[in-house]
C-alpha positions in Angstrom: 65.5 83.9 124.0 67.3 80.7 125.0 66.3 79.0 121.8 67.7 82.0 119.7 71.0 81.9 121.6 71.3 78.2 121.1 70.7 78.6 117.4 73.3 81.4 117.1 76.0 79.9 119.2 77.5 77.3 116.8 77.9 79.7 113.9 79.1 82.6 116.0 81.5 80.4 117.8 83.0 79.3 114.5 83.2 82.9 113.3 84.9 83.8 116.6 87.5 81.1 116.2 88.3 82.2 112.7 88.5 85.8 114.0 91.0 84.9 116.7 93.1 82.9 114.2 93.1 85.9 111.8 94.4 88.2 114.6 97.1 85.7 115.5 98.2 85.4 111.9 98.5 89.2 111.6 100.6 89.1 114.8 102.8 86.5 113.2 103.2 88.8 110.1 104.4 91.6 112.3 106.7 89.4 114.3 108.3 87.7 111.2 108.2 90.6 108.7 107.8 93.7 110.9 104.8 94.8 108.8 101.3 93.6 107.8 100.9 92.3 104.3 97.4 90.9 104.7 95.1 92.6 107.1 93.0 90.7 109.6 89.9 91.4 107.4 91.4 89.6 104.5 92.7 86.8 106.7 89.2 86.2 108.0 87.8 85.9 104.6 90.5 83.6 103.4 90.3 81.4 106.5 86.5 81.3 106.3 86.6 80.4 102.6 89.2 77.6 103.4 86.9 76.2 106.1 84.0 76.2 103.7 86.1 74.6 101.0 87.6 71.7 103.0 84.9 71.3 105.7 81.4 72.4 104.8 79.7 73.3 108.1 76.3 71.6 108.5 73.0 73.4 108.8 73.2 74.0 112.6 75.9 76.6 111.9 73.8 78.6 109.4 71.8 80.8 111.7 74.9 82.1 113.5 76.8 82.6 110.3 74.0 84.6 108.7 73.7 86.7 111.8 77.5 87.3 111.7 77.5 88.3 108.1 74.6 90.8 108.4 73.7 92.0 111.9 77.2 92.1 113.3 78.3 94.0 110.2 75.5 96.6 110.7 76.5 97.1 114.3 80.1 97.6 113.2 79.0 100.3 110.8 77.1 102.1 113.5 80.1 102.2 115.8 82.3 103.5 113.0 80.4 106.8 113.3 82.0 107.4 116.7 85.4 108.0 115.1 84.1 110.7 112.6 83.8 114.3 113.7 81.9 116.5 111.3 83.2 119.7 113.0 86.8 118.7 112.4 85.9 118.1 108.7 84.1 121.4 108.3 87.1 123.3 109.6 89.0 122.4 106.5 86.8 124.6 104.2 83.9 124.2 101.9 85.9 124.0 98.7 87.9 121.0 99.9 84.9 119.3 101.3 82.8 119.9 98.1 85.8 118.7 96.0 86.0 115.4 98.0 82.3 114.8 97.6 82.6 115.4 93.9 85.5 113.0 93.6 83.5 110.3 95.4 80.5 110.8 93.1 82.6 110.8 89.9 84.7 107.9 91.0 81.6 105.8 91.8 80.0 106.5 88.4 83.3 105.8 86.6 84.1 102.7 88.5 80.6 101.3 88.1 80.7 102.0 84.4 84.1 100.2 84.1 82.6 97.2 85.9 79.6 96.9 83.7 81.7 97.3 80.6 83.8 94.4 81.8 80.5 92.4 82.1 80.7 92.1 85.9 77.3 91.4 87.6 75.5 94.7 88.5 75.8 94.1 92.2 79.5 93.3 92.2 80.1 96.4 90.0 78.3 98.5 92.7 80.3 96.9 95.5 83.6 97.6 93.8 82.6 101.1 92.9 81.6 102.0 96.5 84.6 100.2 98.0 87.0 102.0 95.6 85.5 105.4 96.0 84.6 105.6 99.7 86.4 103.4 102.2 87.3 100.0 100.8 86.1 97.0 102.9 83.9 99.1 105.2 81.9 100.6 102.3 81.5 97.2 100.6 80.4 95.7 103.9 77.9 98.5 104.5 76.5 98.5 100.9 76.1 94.7 100.6 73.0 94.3 102.7 71.3 97.3 101.0 71.5 95.7 97.6 71.1 92.1 98.8 74.6 91.2 97.4 75.6 87.6 97.1 78.3 86.4 99.6 80.6 85.4 96.7 80.4 88.9 95.2 81.1 90.5 98.6 84.1 88.3 99.3 85.5 88.8 95.8 85.2 92.5 96.0 86.8 92.8 99.5 89.6 90.4 98.7 90.7 92.1 95.5 90.2 95.6 96.9 92.1 94.8 100.0 95.1 93.4 98.1 95.3 96.5 96.0 94.9 98.6 99.1 98.1 97.1 100.5 100.0 97.8 97.3 98.8 101.4 97.3 100.2 102.0 100.8 103.6 100.7 99.7 103.7 102.6 96.4 102.1 105.9 97.2 105.1 107.6 99.0 107.1 107.0 95.8 104.6 109.3 94.0 105.7 112.4 96.0 108.7 113.3 93.9 107.2 111.9 90.7 104.2 114.2 91.0 106.0 117.0 92.8 103.7 117.0 95.8 104.0 119.1 98.9 103.4 117.4 102.3 99.9 119.0 102.4 99.1 117.9 98.9 100.4 114.4 99.6 98.2 114.2 102.6 95.1 115.1 100.6 96.1 112.8 97.8 96.5 109.9 100.3 93.2 110.7 101.9 91.4 110.6 98.5 93.0 107.4 97.2 93.8 105.1 100.1 91.0 102.8 101.2 91.1 102.5 105.0 91.9 105.0 107.7 94.7 102.8 109.2 96.2 102.6 105.7 96.1 106.4 105.3 98.1 106.6 108.5 100.5 104.0 107.3 101.0 105.8 104.0 101.4 109.3 105.6 102.9 109.1 109.0 106.4 108.3 107.7 106.2 111.4 105.4 105.1 114.1 107.9 102.6 114.9 110.7 100.9 117.4 108.4 100.3 114.7 105.8 99.0 112.3 108.4 96.6 114.9 109.9 95.1 116.2 106.6 95.1 112.8 105.1 93.0 111.4 108.0 90.5 114.3 107.8 90.1 113.9 104.1 89.6 110.2 104.6 86.9 110.8 107.2 85.1 113.0 104.7 85.0 110.1 102.3 83.7 107.9 105.1 81.0 110.4 105.8 79.8 110.0 102.2 78.8 106.5 103.1 75.5 107.7 104.5 74.2 109.5 101.4 75.4 106.8 99.1 73.7 104.1 101.1 70.5 106.2 101.3 70.6 106.7 97.5 71.1 103.0 96.8 68.3 102.1 99.2 65.9 104.3 97.3 67.1 103.0 93.9 67.0 99.3 95.0 63.4 99.7 96.3 62.2 101.4 93.1 63.9 98.8 90.8 62.5 95.9 92.8 59.0 97.3 92.8 58.9 97.3 96.6 57.2 100.1 98.4 59.8 102.5 99.7 59.5 102.5 103.5 61.4 104.6 106.0 63.6 101.6 106.8 64.6 101.3 103.2 65.3 105.0 102.8 67.4 105.1 106.0 68.4 101.6 107.3 68.7 101.5 111.1 72.5 101.1 111.0 73.0 104.2 108.8 70.7 106.2 111.1 72.9 105.0 113.9 76.1 105.8 112.0 74.9 109.4 111.3 73.6 109.8 114.8 77.0 109.0 116.3 78.7 111.3 113.9 76.4 114.1 115.1 77.0 113.2 118.7 80.7 113.2 118.2 80.6 116.6 116.5 78.8 118.1 119.5 81.1 116.4 122.0 78.2 114.3 123.3 80.2 111.1 123.2 82.5 110.5 126.3 86.1 110.4 125.3 86.6 107.1 127.0 84.0 105.5 124.7 85.6 106.5 121.3 88.6 104.2 121.3 86.7 101.1 122.6 83.9 101.8 120.0 86.6 101.9 117.2 88.2 98.6 118.5 84.8 96.9 118.9 83.8 98.0 115.4 86.9 96.5 113.9 86.4 93.3 115.8 82.8 92.9 114.7 83.8 93.7 111.1 86.4 90.9 111.2 83.9 88.5 112.6 81.4 89.4 109.8 84.1 88.9 107.2 84.7 85.4 108.7 81.0 84.8 108.3 81.0 86.0 104.7 84.0 83.7 104.0 82.1 80.7 105.4 79.5 81.3 102.8 81.8 81.6 99.8 82.3 79.2 97.0 86.0 79.6 96.2 85.5 78.2 92.7 83.1 81.0 92.0 85.5 83.6 93.3 88.3 82.2 91.2 86.2 82.3 88.0 85.6 86.0 88.5 89.2 86.7 89.4 90.8 88.2 86.3 87.9 90.4 85.5 87.5 91.7 89.0 91.2 92.4 89.3 91.1 94.4 86.1 88.1 96.4 87.1 89.5 97.2 90.6 92.9 98.3 89.1 91.3 100.5 86.4 88.9 101.9 89.0 91.8 102.9 91.2 93.7 104.5 88.4 90.6 106.5 87.6 90.4 107.6 91.3 94.1 108.4 91.2 93.7 110.7 88.2 90.6 112.5 89.5 92.2 113.1 92.9 95.3 114.6 91.4 93.2 116.9 89.2 91.3 118.1 92.2 94.5 118.9 94.1 95.7 121.0 91.2 92.3 122.8 90.7 92.1 123.7 94.4 95.6 125.1 94.3 96.6 123.5 97.5 100.2 124.1 98.7 
């Protein structure tokens, strides 16, 4: 145990330092500009990549960095389940829930196809498709270990998806008059298109409480799709690699934990005082894992993939945008 701790300490300490720096830089953004332009997650990747570029950590950091990029990330996904209530989602009606699930499936297929047509590597195309269609950085982070994605692909996908996510939050309210959306329709639209739950709140709270409420619930349904998507990818990855499909491949421990917490939350088995700390701790661990991923990134590799990744992310979002608008009209929401 002592040996394991000693091996983990250098790398995790470096990840922790980058994490603290990322939070501080986000605080500076708020202080100077009164808003966040680059989220802590993105800051952590950028700082980690900068450290890797200008100071290559030696081998004693490797164990802790690998642990941060994989295990901490899996724990963060588990804790994310504490903020999702299936009962609150079901109360919105089967047609809306089914429509959201259909949008996610169509968007994943369309986005993956766009990525492959743009000649992106298969794994990067999967990461972008899942991030675009489900919940941005969190989905990319959850899918990455399932498909054994390269750190460069993960960082590139998260970086470009995150930048577009910021732009979406700023632009989306402008679409209300252009698309003639009611506050309810706008909430559903934001929940279907914005990547992260905090971004949904940022895009809807200034419009109305109704928009914020329904937008958050719709967003949580998208988050809930993470379980079935990861399970499907686990099965496909095992079949394609020729490996025997075990229970751990079909349902990785962190997805079992994620779904278990959702179930517990839905039956009010999670104490109220635990929910907010779990959410905060999940965010903290995710940022640390992004710092770890950044520390494993070759910036030159990311830069080479840049223009194609950007094009795929933008086209994928436009596709999601159109599909979501069509769903709202088909459901006749007012």
